[in-house]
BAFI-3210 file (N, C-alpha, C; in Angstrom, 3 decimals, decimal comma, padded with zeros to 6 digits):
// residues 287
n [1|2|3|4|5|6|7|8|9|10|11|12|13|14|15|16|17|18|19|20|21|22|23|24|25|26|27|28|29|30|31|32|33|34|35|36|37|38|39|40|41|42|43|44|45|46|47|48|49|50|51|52|53|54|55|56|57|58|59|60|61|62|63|64|65|66|67|68|69|70|71|72|73|74|75|76|77|78|79|80|81|82|83|84|85|86|87|88|89|90|91|92|93|94|95|96|97|98|99|100|101|102|103|104|105|106|107|108|109|110|111|112|113|114|115|116|117|118|119|120|121|122|123|124|125|126|127|128|129|130|131|132|133|134|135|136|137|138|139|140|141|142|143|144|145|146|147|148|149|150|151|152|153|154|155|156|157|158|159|160|161|162|163|164|165|166|167|168|169|170|171|172|173|174|175|176|177|178|179|180|181|182|183|184|185|186|187|188|189|190|191|192|193|194|195|196|197|198|199|200|201|202|203|204|205|206|207|208|209|210|211|212|213|214|215|216|217|218|219|220|221|222|223|224|225|226|227|228|229|230|231|232|233|234|235|236|237|238|239|240|241|242|243|244|245|246|247|248|249|250|251|252|253|254|255|256|257|258|259|260|261|262|263|264|265|266|267|268|269|270|271|272|273|274|275|276|277|278|279|280|281|282|283|284|285|286|287]
n.u [-037,401|-039,143|-037,786|-035,818|-037,410|-038,502|-036,149|-035,464|-037,682|-037,396|-034,889|-035,469|-037,308|-035,619|-034,393|-036,591|-037,016|-034,643|-035,129|-037,260|-035,895|-034,678|-036,929|-038,032|-035,927|-033,971|-030,998|-028,702|-026,381|-026,562|-028,996|-028,384|-026,471|-028,041|-029,838|-028,287|-027,961|-030,648|-031,198|-029,488|-030,706|-033,147|-032,278|-031,288|-033,673|-035,070|-033,516|-033,447|-031,957|-029,833|-028,223|-024,867|-022,320|-019,492|-019,300|-020,130|-017,957|-016,190|-017,056|-016,581|-017,256|-017,034|-014,902|-015,354|-017,765|-016,888|-015,274|-017,219|-018,913|-017,242|-016,849|-019,474|-019,882|-017,734|-018,158|-020,698|-020,149|-018,449|-020,261|-021,972|-020,184|-019,539|-022,050|-022,390|-020,210|-019,827|-022,331|-025,679|-026,740|-024,451|-023,298|-025,270|-025,210|-022,559|-022,719|-024,629|-023,670|-021,629|-022,298|-020,965|-018,658|-019,175|-020,288|-018,185|-016,487|-017,999|-017,924|-015,156|-014,323|-016,351|-016,912|-019,170|-021,407|-022,033|-024,277|-024,645|-026,978|-027,447|-025,137|-025,561|-027,829|-026,734|-025,026|-026,968|-028,210|-026,315|-026,349|-028,988|-028,968|-027,383|-028,852|-031,312|-030,617|-029,362|-029,299|-030,520|-029,358|-026,261|-023,206|-020,481|-017,132|-013,862|-011,286|-009,833|-011,715|-012,960|-012,029|-013,642|-016,278|-015,131|-014,055|-016,441|-017,688|-015,884|-015,957|-018,695|-018,948|-017,156|-018,460|-020,842|-019,630|-018,269|-020,385|-021,569|-019,439|-019,003|-021,520|-021,568|-019,429|-019,234|-021,663|-024,548|-028,002|-029,781|-028,337|-028,441|-029,980|-028,460|-025,882|-026,399|-027,247|-024,861|-023,173|-024,415|-024,138|-021,374|-021,073|-022,517|-020,935|-018,522|-019,549|-020,322|-017,870|-016,855|-018,655|-018,001|-015,398|-016,090|-017,624|-015,738|-014,915|-017,243|-019,988|-022,471|-025,953|-028,832|-031,449|-034,768|-036,124|-034,161|-033,494|-035,899|-035,983|-033,838|-034,812|-036,927|-035,484|-033,874|-035,286|-036,207|-033,625|-032,271|-033,782|-033,324|-030,737|-030,975|-032,911|-031,546|-029,395|-030,830|-031,860|-029,552|-029,232|-030,834|-031,433|-031,943|-031,007|-027,912|-025,244|-024,496|-026,814|-028,571|-027,416|-027,408|-030,173|-031,140|-029,791|-030,478|-033,271|-033,774|-032,935|-034,806|-037,314|-037,060|-036,867|-039,408|-040,962|-040,141|-041,350|-044,094|-044,513|-043,140|-043,444|-041,410|-039,634|-038,839|-036,670|-036,734|-034,595|-034,404|-036,805|-036,192|-034,118|-035,565|-037,111|-035,048|-034,095|-036,195|-036,107|-033,493|-033,611|-035,452|-033,992|-031,766|-033,006|-034,491|-032,775]
n.v [-061,916|-063,424|-065,789|-065,006|-064,293|-066,811|-068,161|-066,725|-067,307|-070,102|-070,234|-068,863|-070,604|-072,651|-071,659|-071,699|-074,457|-075,224|-074,071|-075,653|-078,020|-077,643|-077,530|-080,124|-081,671|-082,646|-084,022|-081,947|-082,271|-084,893|-084,660|-082,642|-083,862|-085,913|-084,284|-083,278|-085,529|-085,901|-083,461|-083,760|-085,950|-084,771|-082,859|-084,531|-085,716|-083,633|-083,076|-083,113|-084,446|-087,319|-088,974|-089,402|-090,570|-090,630|-088,731|-086,470|-086,059|-085,080|-082,593|-079,018|-077,622|-079,383|-079,657|-077,341|-077,929|-079,811|-078,251|-076,451|-078,254|-079,163|-076,701|-076,149|-078,014|-077,353|-074,588|-074,730|-076,135|-074,287|-072,195|-073,378|-073,714|-071,026|-070,025|-071,385|-070,526|-067,695|-066,633|-066,812|-064,644|-063,269|-065,135|-065,183|-062,537|-062,444|-064,332|-063,262|-060,673|-061,265|-060,784|-058,670|-059,664|-061,172|-058,951|-057,049|-058,640|-058,866|-056,225|-055,800|-057,936|-058,473|-055,976|-054,609|-051,916|-049,603|-047,321|-044,234|-044,372|-047,109|-048,049|-046,781|-048,189|-050,770|-050,307|-049,603|-052,060|-053,703|-052,518|-053,093|-055,893|-056,197|-054,828|-056,175|-058,678|-058,509|-059,286|-058,880|-060,373|-060,932|-062,462|-064,071|-064,131|-065,030|-062,917|-064,219|-065,861|-064,390|-064,957|-066,900|-065,819|-064,271|-066,192|-067,447|-065,348|-064,965|-067,548|-067,901|-065,799|-066,612|-068,900|-067,818|-066,197|-068,106|-069,618|-067,712|-067,269|-069,807|-070,194|-068,070|-068,577|-071,337|-072,943|-074,075|-073,152|-075,353|-077,164|-076,543|-078,075|-080,480|-079,571|-078,435|-080,739|-082,214|-080,623|-080,881|-083,636|-083,845|-082,457|-084,185|-086,461|-085,580|-085,003|-087,570|-088,894|-087,457|-088,309|-091,021|-090,964|-089,854|-091,892|-093,753|-092,995|-092,593|-094,707|-094,780|-094,014|-094,825|-092,716|-092,277|-089,873|-087,925|-088,454|-087,867|-085,146|-084,324|-084,912|-083,090|-080,731|-080,957|-080,566|-077,718|-076,676|-077,500|-076,121|-073,490|-072,967|-073,639|-071,790|-069,454|-069,585|-069,335|-066,779|-065,256|-065,172|-063,211|-060,494|-057,879|-057,363|-056,992|-059,069|-058,004|-056,706|-058,894|-060,607|-058,862|-058,207|-060,807|-061,800|-059,853|-059,844|-062,444|-062,353|-060,466|-061,717|-064,186|-063,251|-062,094|-064,405|-065,786|-064,271|-064,598|-067,427|-068,568|-066,883|-065,127|-062,647|-059,377|-056,543|-052,882|-052,163|-054,368|-054,103|-051,695|-052,597|-054,220|-052,301|-050,813|-052,834|-053,136|-050,622|-050,661|-052,805|-051,765|-049,570|-050,873|-052,615|-050,944|-048,900]
n.w [139,519|141,083|141,525|143,341|145,518|146,157|146,887|149,186|150,828|151,136|152,412|154,774|155,866|156,552|158,894|160,589|160,754|162,011|164,478|165,300|165,622|168,073|169,685|169,411|170,225|168,400|167,120|165,824|164,147|163,013|161,686|159,873|158,186|157,098|155,784|153,668|152,038|151,309|149,982|147,818|146,486|145,798|143,959|141,923|141,176|139,981|137,824|134,386|132,489|131,655|134,288|134,649|136,412|135,798|133,762|135,135|136,818|134,985|134,355|134,066|136,358|138,455|140,381|141,773|143,077|144,928|146,578|147,559|148,872|150,958|152,256|153,095|155,198|156,948|157,506|158,644|161,039|162,226|162,579|164,451|166,609|167,087|167,850|170,264|171,763|171,559|171,019|169,664|168,226|167,412|165,699|163,717|162,754|161,772|159,728|157,898|157,389|155,773|153,216|152,078|150,963|148,444|147,160|146,948|145,401|143,063|142,142|141,715|140,014|138,086|137,290|138,147|138,590|141,191|142,245|144,174|145,826|145,864|147,148|149,592|150,321|150,710|152,886|154,766|154,831|156,111|158,632|159,257|159,446|161,717|163,802|163,694|164,549|167,023|170,484|173,866|175,877|177,372|176,523|177,954|176,839|175,633|174,297|172,367|171,261|169,332|166,852|165,811|164,866|162,842|161,107|160,368|159,028|156,841|155,690|154,985|153,194|151,194|150,267|149,084|147,139|145,614|144,591|142,919|141,121|139,892|138,785|136,977|135,231|134,531|134,624|132,866|132,513|132,513|133,914|136,569|138,561|138,635|139,292|141,846|143,186|143,135|144,693|147,211|147,502|147,780|150,199|151,845|151,713|152,911|155,433|156,196|156,388|158,522|160,509|160,669|161,750|164,170|165,195|165,877|168,329|169,852|169,973|167,409|167,370|165,656|165,020|164,359|164,490|164,102|161,459|160,180|160,717|159,150|156,591|156,441|156,396|154,136|151,688|151,496|151,729|149,428|147,443|148,185|147,310|144,602|143,591|144,180|142,417|140,020|140,407|140,226|137,544|136,695|134,590|135,318|137,854|139,450|140,839|143,317|144,185|144,310|146,325|148,505|148,862|149,252|151,613|153,584|153,514|154,363|157,052|157,989|157,411|158,779|161,386|161,731|161,405|163,637|165,615|165,011|164,934|167,109|169,199|169,905|171,729|170,795|170,670|170,689|169,113|167,432|165,955|164,742|163,118|161,337|160,012|158,818|157,162|155,313|154,075|153,021|151,207|149,419|148,360|147,165|145,356|143,636|142,767]
ca.u [-037,566|-039,851|-036,773|-035,194|-038,413|-038,588|-034,914|-035,589|-038,675|-036,809|-033,823|-036,103|-037,903|-034,523|-034,233|-037,738|-036,771|-033,610|-035,797|-038,039|-034,932|-034,511|-038,204|-038,240|-034,691|-033,324|-029,546|-028,487|-025,340|-027,087|-030,043|-027,724|-025,867|-029,182|-030,392|-027,485|-028,336|-031,992|-031,082|-028,869|-031,727|-034,125|-031,655|-031,261|-035,056|-035,508|-032,639|-034,155|-031,035|-029,373|-027,154|-023,733|-021,294|-018,184|-019,389|-020,192|-016,585|-015,461|-017,614|-015,657|-017,650|-017,008|-013,999|-016,036|-018,751|-016,161|-014,889|-018,426|-019,372|-016,372|-017,140|-020,774|-019,705|-016,820|-018,798|-021,780|-019,567|-017,971|-021,449|-022,430|-019,215|-019,697|-023,305|-022,212|-019,139|-019,982|-023,751|-026,416|-026,888|-023,151|-023,163|-026,207|-024,681|-021,351|-023,132|-025,341|-022,833|-020,688|-022,755|-020,023|-017,609|-019,554|-020,537|-016,872|-016,016|-018,743|-017,437|-013,771|-014,127|-017,343|-017,041|-020,537|-021,431|-022,910|-024,533|-024,632|-028,134|-027,273|-024,128|-026,254|-028,703|-025,911|-024,611|-028,165|-028,461|-025,416|-026,899|-030,241|-028,601|-026,893|-029,914|-032,367|-030,101|-028,784|-030,141|-030,165|-028,556|-024,822|-022,489|-019,078|-016,220|-012,498|-010,944|-009,363|-012,880|-013,424|-011,621|-014,744|-017,151|-014,356|-014,007|-017,801|-017,856|-015,105|-016,442|-019,996|-018,697|-016,514|-019,505|-021,671|-018,793|-017,990|-021,623|-021,701|-018,375|-019,267|-022,736|-021,256|-018,400|-019,264|-022,919|-025,692|-029,195|-030,385|-027,487|-028,590|-030,328|-027,351|-024,828|-026,820|-027,234|-023,467|-022,677|-024,953|-023,539|-020,029|-021,241|-022,955|-019,772|-017,632|-020,231|-020,290|-016,496|-016,783|-019,409|-017,249|-014,338|-016,739|-018,110|-014,601|-014,820|-018,549|-020,879|-023,597|-027,290|-029,745|-032,682|-035,685|-036,483|-033,097|-033,612|-037,078|-035,573|-032,990|-035,676|-037,660|-034,546|-033,230|-036,057|-036,006|-032,204|-031,974|-034,415|-032,714|-029,591|-031,457|-033,538|-030,519|-028,703|-031,722|-031,955|-028,316|-029,370|-031,739|-030,717|-032,233|-030,330|-026,559|-025,041|-024,471|-028,205|-029,167|-026,922|-027,857|-031,603|-031,316|-029,359|-031,222|-034,659|-033,806|-032,898|-036,076|-038,417|-036,883|-037,194|-040,873|-041,486|-039,875|-042,379|-045,412|-044,618|-042,549|-043,710|-040,137|-039,667|-037,784|-036,503|-036,909|-033,489|-034,777|-037,801|-035,454|-033,417|-036,541|-037,438|-033,864|-034,048|-037,173|-035,592|-032,298|-034,058|-036,075|-032,939|-030,943|-033,807|-034,974|-031,694]
ca.v [-061,554|-064,497|-066,756|-064,463|-064,405|-068,221|-068,483|-066,103|-068,078|-071,403|-070,018|-068,503|-071,843|-073,411|-071,173|-072,205|-075,878|-075,289|-073,762|-076,844|-079,010|-077,392|-077,869|-081,576|-082,310|-083,346|-083,810|-081,133|-082,803|-086,037|-084,166|-081,870|-084,789|-086,515|-083,239|-083,176|-086,665|-085,627|-082,371|-084,361|-086,758|-083,835|-082,297|-085,557|-085,936|-082,531|-082,960|-083,743|-085,246|-088,601|-088,806|-090,289|-090,149|-090,372|-087,464|-085,398|-085,815|-084,387|-081,254|-077,970|-077,129|-080,476|-079,329|-076,299|-078,555|-080,442|-077,162|-075,963|-079,284|-079,087|-075,446|-076,260|-078,718|-076,604|-073,347|-075,089|-076,442|-073,017|-071,470|-074,023|-073,379|-069,602|-069,878|-071,909|-069,833|-066,240|-066,295|-067,048|-063,400|-062,972|-066,059|-064,746|-061,302|-062,775|-065,058|-062,419|-059,545|-061,757|-060,339|-057,697|-060,373|-061,287|-057,613|-056,518|-059,501|-058,487|-054,920|-055,904|-058,926|-058,349|-054,540|-054,164|-050,534|-049,316|-045,900|-043,749|-044,879|-048,556|-048,180|-046,411|-049,317|-051,868|-049,902|-049,751|-053,496|-054,204|-052,040|-053,821|-057,240|-056,089|-054,459|-057,194|-059,910|-058,294|-059,659|-058,195|-061,248|-060,817|-063,732|-063,873|-064,896|-064,538|-062,189|-065,184|-066,472|-063,527|-065,550|-067,737|-065,081|-063,835|-067,334|-067,622|-064,257|-065,268|-068,793|-067,650|-064,938|-067,420|-069,767|-067,017|-065,766|-069,287|-069,941|-066,726|-067,465|-071,035|-069,939|-067,117|-069,050|-072,743|-073,706|-073,729|-073,131|-076,680|-077,959|-076,093|-079,167|-081,425|-078,884|-078,341|-082,101|-082,625|-079,881|-081,508|-084,961|-083,632|-082,119|-085,403|-087,359|-085,023|-085,211|-089,000|-089,168|-086,865|-089,189|-092,266|-090,687|-089,639|-093,195|-094,485|-092,607|-092,788|-095,487|-094,019|-094,587|-094,342|-092,175|-091,928|-088,465|-087,149|-088,671|-087,092|-083,736|-084,116|-084,903|-081,818|-079,654|-081,158|-080,033|-076,268|-076,380|-077,637|-075,067|-072,192|-072,833|-073,710|-070,510|-068,411|-069,680|-068,764|-065,331|-064,644|-065,046|-062,083|-059,432|-056,553|-057,214|-057,535|-059,986|-057,226|-056,507|-060,193|-061,080|-057,929|-058,428|-062,167|-061,936|-058,970|-060,304|-063,657|-061,903|-059,807|-062,683|-065,171|-062,546|-061,994|-065,756|-066,098|-063,594|-065,167|-068,864|-068,997|-065,834|-064,562|-061,240|-058,590|-055,215|-051,740|-052,221|-055,376|-053,486|-050,727|-053,374|-054,646|-051,110|-050,560|-053,887|-052,798|-049,458|-051,045|-053,636|-050,848|-048,805|-051,760|-053,193|-049,923|-048,072]
ca.w [140,937|141,771|141,954|144,540|146,589|146,536|147,596|150,513|151,594|151,471|153,395|156,048|156,376|157,164|160,257|161,340|160,998|163,049|165,743|165,656|166,103|169,503|170,338|169,404|170,677|167,293|167,083|164,630|163,258|162,266|160,793|158,819|157,221|156,392|154,915|152,455|151,192|150,787|149,013|146,623|145,804|145,222|142,767|140,882|140,743|139,116|136,656|133,262|131,675|132,180|135,266|134,430|137,380|135,192|133,035|136,137|137,277|133,918|134,170|134,534|137,680|139,430|141,487|142,544|143,955|146,030|147,474|148,224|149,792|152,131|152,946|153,751|156,468|157,812|157,959|159,550|162,346|162,778|163,041|165,683|167,650|167,379|168,588|171,611|172,478|171,543|171,018|168,419|167,471|166,796|164,569|162,683|162,176|161,001|158,527|156,950|156,988|154,768|151,891|151,512|150,218|147,029|146,600|146,555|144,317|141,864|141,677|141,263|138,958|137,015|136,993|138,410|139,062|142,325|142,423|145,564|146,569|146,054|148,207|150,824|150,640|151,224|154,233|155,600|154,959|157,149|159,905|159,484|159,908|163,100|164,746|163,704|165,157|168,342|171,620|175,110|176,723|177,148|176,616|178,261|175,994|175,583|173,070|171,374|170,622|168,242|165,574|165,326|163,952|161,674|160,204|159,838|158,066|155,636|155,092|154,357|152,035|150,147|149,693|148,176|146,018|144,789|143,865|141,848|140,128|139,136|137,995|135,916|134,307|134,121|134,608|132,023|133,360|132,652|134,798|137,951|139,482|138,742|140,035|143,248|143,731|143,319|145,858|148,412|147,601|148,324|151,620|152,520|151,801|153,940|156,710|156,511|156,851|159,862|161,401|160,836|162,712|165,472|165,655|166,436|169,741|170,488|169,113|166,882|167,517|164,615|165,600|163,268|164,634|163,462|160,017|159,764|160,742|157,976|155,401|156,453|156,074|152,839|150,560|151,356|151,578|147,997|146,649|148,511|146,409|143,218|143,211|144,227|141,125|139,007|140,650|139,747|136,093|136,438|133,878|135,873|139,137|139,479|141,962|144,557|144,577|144,648|147,617|149,543|149,099|149,749|153,001|154,481|153,562|155,184|158,448|158,281|157,393|159,853|162,628|161,783|161,625|165,042|166,409|164,724|165,190|168,381|170,197|170,357|172,120|170,156|171,248|169,790|168,147|166,433|165,070|163,926|162,101|160,330|159,208|157,991|156,142|154,275|153,347|152,265|150,090|148,450|147,678|146,357|144,291|142,701|142,222]
c.u [-038,256|-038,869|-036,103|-036,139|-038,503|-037,335|-034,969|-036,545|-038,107|-035,727|-034,397|-036,753|-036,848|-034,332|-035,376|-037,523|-035,681|-034,204|-036,602|-037,133|-034,767|-035,767|-038,366|-036,975|-034,048|-031,839|-029,165|-027,496|-025,871|-028,146|-029,445|-027,143|-026,953|-029,764|-029,614|-027,767|-029,695|-031,942|-030,466|-029,894|-032,785|-033,573|-031,623|-032,665|-035,493|-034,599|-033,247|-033,252|-030,674|-028,178|-026,071|-022,580|-019,937|-018,173|-019,468|-018,785|-015,756|-015,969|-016,658|-015,994|-017,513|-016,110|-014,605|-017,054|-018,079|-015,749|-016,096|-018,955|-018,573|-016,666|-018,461|-020,637|-018,852|-017,495|-019,950|-021,238|-019,008|-019,130|-021,958|-021,504|-019,329|-020,946|-023,129|-021,228|-019,400|-021,450|-024,390|-026,494|-025,594|-022,939|-024,053|-025,699|-023,475|-021,717|-023,724|-024,550|-021,791|-021,106|-021,775|-018,955|-017,999|-019,853|-019,227|-016,314|-016,697|-018,255|-016,045|-013,611|-015,078|-017,640|-018,487|-020,497|-022,439|-023,058|-024,568|-025,764|-028,024|-026,228|-024,751|-027,161|-027,930|-025,430|-025,780|-028,489|-027,591|-025,904|-028,174|-029,964|-028,182|-028,049|-031,037|-031,924|-029,677|-029,793|-029,624|-029,219|-027,078|-024,150|-021,017|-018,194|-014,847|-012,259|-010,494|-010,522|-013,408|-013,013|-012,761|-015,705|-016,428|-014,296|-015,372|-018,079|-017,150|-015,641|-017,758|-019,831|-018,074|-017,531|-020,350|-020,894|-018,518|-019,213|-021,799|-020,682|-018,658|-020,493|-022,426|-020,376|-018,696|-020,648|-023,922|-026,952|-029,807|-029,573|-027,630|-028,961|-029,180|-026,201|-025,167|-026,766|-025,810|-022,836|-023,138|-024,401|-022,135|-020,101|-021,644|-021,780|-018,810|-018,237|-020,191|-018,910|-016,317|-017,485|-018,657|-016,125|-014,903|-017,180|-016,985|-014,435|-016,114|-019,458|-022,100|-024,908|-028,198|-031,070|-033,577|-036,057|-035,445|-033,168|-034,784|-036,763|-034,705|-033,782|-036,409|-036,766|-034,029|-033,950|-035,912|-034,547|-031,799|-032,516|-033,868|-031,519|-030,047|-032,051|-032,566|-029,726|-029,536|-031,827|-030,718|-028,291|-030,194|-030,990|-030,905|-031,537|-028,923|-026,373|-025,009|-025,887|-028,836|-028,726|-027,366|-029,317|-031,832|-030,980|-030,189|-032,674|-034,794|-033,809|-034,246|-037,216|-038,286|-037,178|-038,707|-041,514|-041,258|-040,909|-043,727|-045,548|-044,148|-042,687|-042,422|-040,302|-038,524|-037,809|-036,790|-035,803|-033,795|-035,795|-037,144|-034,690|-034,335|-036,909|-036,271|-033,749|-034,980|-036,661|-034,390|-032,665|-034,670|-035,014|-032,143|-031,723|-034,184|-033,834|-030,469]
c.v [-062,653|-065,560|-066,302|-064,578|-065,852|-068,667|-067,947|-066,905|-069,426|-071,257|-069,660|-069,718|-072,716|-072,992|-071,642|-073,672|-076,058|-075,011|-074,966|-077,983|-078,886|-077,809|-079,373|-082,367|-083,193|-083,012|-083,169|-081,763|-083,948|-085,597|-083,410|-082,797|-085,503|-085,544|-083,121|-084,329|-086,417|-084,545|-082,866|-085,137|-085,871|-083,235|-083,284|-085,810|-084,875|-082,313|-083,761|-084,648|-086,569|-088,374|-089,859|-089,824|-089,824|-089,057|-086,279|-085,032|-085,068|-082,963|-080,191|-077,436|-078,178|-080,153|-078,250|-076,886|-079,232|-079,397|-076,664|-076,977|-079,287|-077,837|-075,504|-076,902|-077,901|-075,357|-073,652|-075,366|-075,191|-072,178|-072,039|-073,659|-071,909|-069,359|-070,295|-071,072|-068,337|-065,814|-066,466|-065,785|-063,028|-063,856|-065,626|-063,500|-061,599|-063,452|-064,120|-061,179|-059,951|-061,374|-059,354|-058,380|-060,558|-059,934|-057,005|-057,309|-059,115|-057,175|-055,044|-056,796|-058,716|-056,897|-054,054|-052,763|-050,373|-047,811|-045,532|-044,361|-046,380|-048,827|-047,854|-047,555|-050,483|-051,570|-050,040|-051,223|-054,097|-053,773|-052,796|-055,216|-057,200|-055,836|-055,489|-058,445|-059,745|-058,642|-058,972|-059,035|-061,138|-062,166|-063,446|-064,712|-064,246|-063,792|-063,134|-065,851|-065,638|-064,057|-066,371|-066,969|-064,560|-064,958|-067,622|-066,587|-064,584|-066,503|-068,603|-066,786|-065,694|-068,340|-068,999|-066,601|-066,920|-069,685|-068,998|-066,983|-068,688|-070,856|-069,062|-067,737|-070,422|-073,355|-073,162|-073,904|-074,520|-077,596|-077,566|-077,229|-080,146|-080,827|-078,848|-079,712|-082,555|-081,906|-080,560|-082,919|-084,862|-083,321|-083,351|-086,354|-086,884|-085,248|-086,661|-089,412|-088,660|-087,760|-090,482|-092,086|-090,487|-090,965|-094,030|-094,181|-092,911|-093,562|-094,670|-094,771|-093,977|-093,941|-091,698|-090,450|-087,563|-087,255|-087,856|-085,598|-083,395|-084,060|-083,569|-080,653|-079,740|-080,526|-078,511|-075,883|-076,462|-076,455|-073,678|-071,923|-072,772|-072,366|-069,341|-068,406|-069,065|-067,249|-064,602|-064,501|-063,818|-060,932|-058,042|-056,297|-057,777|-058,373|-059,253|-057,024|-057,805|-060,647|-060,169|-058,174|-059,787|-062,257|-061,103|-059,431|-061,577|-063,295|-061,316|-060,825|-063,707|-064,546|-062,452|-063,362|-066,200|-065,479|-064,299|-066,617|-069,274|-067,948|-065,251|-063,080|-060,495|-057,172|-054,126|-051,722|-053,231|-054,815|-052,444|-051,420|-053,825|-053,484|-050,769|-051,584|-053,568|-051,646|-049,839|-051,886|-052,766|-050,090|-049,684|-052,284|-052,170|-049,188|-048,904]
c.w [141,738|142,272|143,246|145,740|147,089|147,299|149,024|151,396|152,038|152,539|154,761|156,690|157,050|158,621|161,149|161,709|162,054|164,434|166,224|166,118|167,617|170,268|170,478|169,740|169,597|167,287|165,747|163,654|162,396|161,256|159,617|157,753|156,420|155,385|153,610|151,496|150,525|149,713|147,710|145,815|145,144|143,932|141,615|140,327|139,738|137,906|135,507|132,423|132,333|133,100|135,031|135,321|136,765|134,428|133,993|136,596|136,244|133,679|134,712|135,920|138,778|140,627|142,383|143,512|145,147|147,063|148,262|149,238|151,085|152,946|153,693|155,128|157,438|158,383|158,913|160,952|163,019|163,317|164,359|166,852|168,058|168,207|170,043|172,426|172,630|171,579|169,653|167,574|166,762|165,565|163,409|161,970|161,288|159,690|157,489|156,519|155,950|153,357|151,260|150,670|148,753|146,376|146,105|145,378|143,001|141,272|141,063|140,033|137,785|136,640|137,147|139,010|140,190|142,455|143,900|146,384|146,816|147,146|149,558|151,276|151,232|152,645|155,211|155,831|156,062|158,532|160,268|160,031|161,372|164,075|164,807|164,453|166,607|169,436|172,882|175,969|176,365|177,379|176,885|177,356|176,003|174,280|171,963|170,637|169,449|166,875|164,976|164,417|162,711|160,642|159,581|158,756|156,754|154,924|154,362|153,109|150,876|149,483|148,683|146,935|145,055|143,965|142,684|140,737|139,257|138,249|136,780|134,831|133,716|133,875|133,598|132,857|133,551|133,568|136,266|138,903|139,708|139,542|141,524|143,912|144,018|144,503|147,145|148,601|148,211|149,816|152,429|152,725|152,892|155,325|157,154|157,023|158,279|160,883|161,691|161,862|164,116|166,070|166,259|167,923|170,499|169,550|168,685|167,095|166,456|165,250|164,460|163,299|163,968|161,944|159,456|159,728|159,548|156,689|155,295|156,046|154,644|151,676|150,439|151,177|150,108|147,212|146,989|147,600|144,950|142,773|143,309|142,919|140,015|139,162|140,145|138,225|135,703|135,765|134,485|137,208|139,033|140,742|143,302|145,083|145,040|146,041|148,757|149,890|149,747|151,243|153,963|154,611|154,396|156,663|158,849|158,399|158,522|161,221|162,804|162,028|163,066|165,958|166,254|165,180|166,586|169,485|170,772|170,672|171,419|170,696|170,211|168,728|167,044|165,447|164,164|162,814|160,987|159,418|158,279|156,865|154,984|153,415|152,467|151,046|149,000|147,651|146,719|145,149|143,214|142,023|141,863]
res [m|i|d|l|v|l|s|i|c|c|s|s|l|i|f|v|i|f|k|l|y|d|v|y|k|i|e|t|l|f|a|i|i|t|n|y|f|v|a|c|l|v|g|l|y|f|y|s|g|e|v|k|p|l|e|i|a|e|q|p|w|f|l|g|t|l|l|l|g|l|l|f|i|v|v|f|n|l|m|a|k|t|s|q|t|v|g|v|s|v|a|s|v|a|t|k|m|s|l|v|v|p|v|i|f|g|v|l|v|y|k|e|t|l|g|f|l|k|v|l|g|i|i|m|a|l|a|a|v|y|f|a|s|i|k|q|r|k|v|g|f|k|r|s|d|l|i|l|p|v|l|v|f|l|g|s|g|i|i|d|t|s|i|k|y|v|q|e|v|y|i|k|e|h|e|f|p|l|f|s|a|t|v|f|a|a|a|a|f|v|g|l|v|f|l|i|f|k|a|l|k|t|p|l|k|i|n|f|k|n|i|l|g|g|i|a|l|g|v|p|n|y|f|s|i|y|y|l|l|r|a|l|q|n|p|t|l|n|s|a|s|v|f|t|i|n|n|v|a|i|v|m|l|s|t|l|l|g|i|l|l|f|k|e|q|i|s|a|k|n|w|g|g|i|v|l|a|i|l|s|i|t|l|v|a|i|f]
***
């Protein structure tokens, strides 16, 4: 359970750092790509074995890391576009409600059993995510823009499902740091290619502030994945419970951190979402 708690704390810290990006006017795209390089280096640092690039390419999970790396960049850009077009709260809800994808996958593929109270807890978790994220400000958008949150929902769900599948089938526990480092290396490479194409249109300017923002993000980003992989090894919690608790607790904790650190105003619905989150986590964790 401590691994799950650490993953939740690291993921919530990521949201705090994103908020600080806005405060200190850090360019998110550049910081994100830097963050992937940093996360890769952190993973390599904590890997106890010898790093041999040719052997990594022969690992059964290598193709999975390439897919995840590509998804990390694509889903991030979709989240940014959704936030700008439809609203931040919609993007947040779409991202965290994607927990149903790995939950359904776990039931169908791994034959995980969900009792009535656990199902009730998952339903309450979805409601908690919605009410904790919803804001009063209305954002005008076209109906055609609704495809954006749908893509974010599917993309985020596929990422979580892929992590679970690769962890279950291919990775040994001592390979977690190397696997995580390779995923982030793939994301960094895709991001770098994206930057090169962007540079053909607009000359790039190196800004130390953006690099510093990427370094600050890279460390918790790495450990959010690393501890999630370890949490999925927990014999007392199935993957449905892990993903439900993880996603809902992140929404709850990041909302509370927003209140404490940035004096964010939240509505009665937001408080109701936090209460529902606590209840849903209790049901899923205990039953």
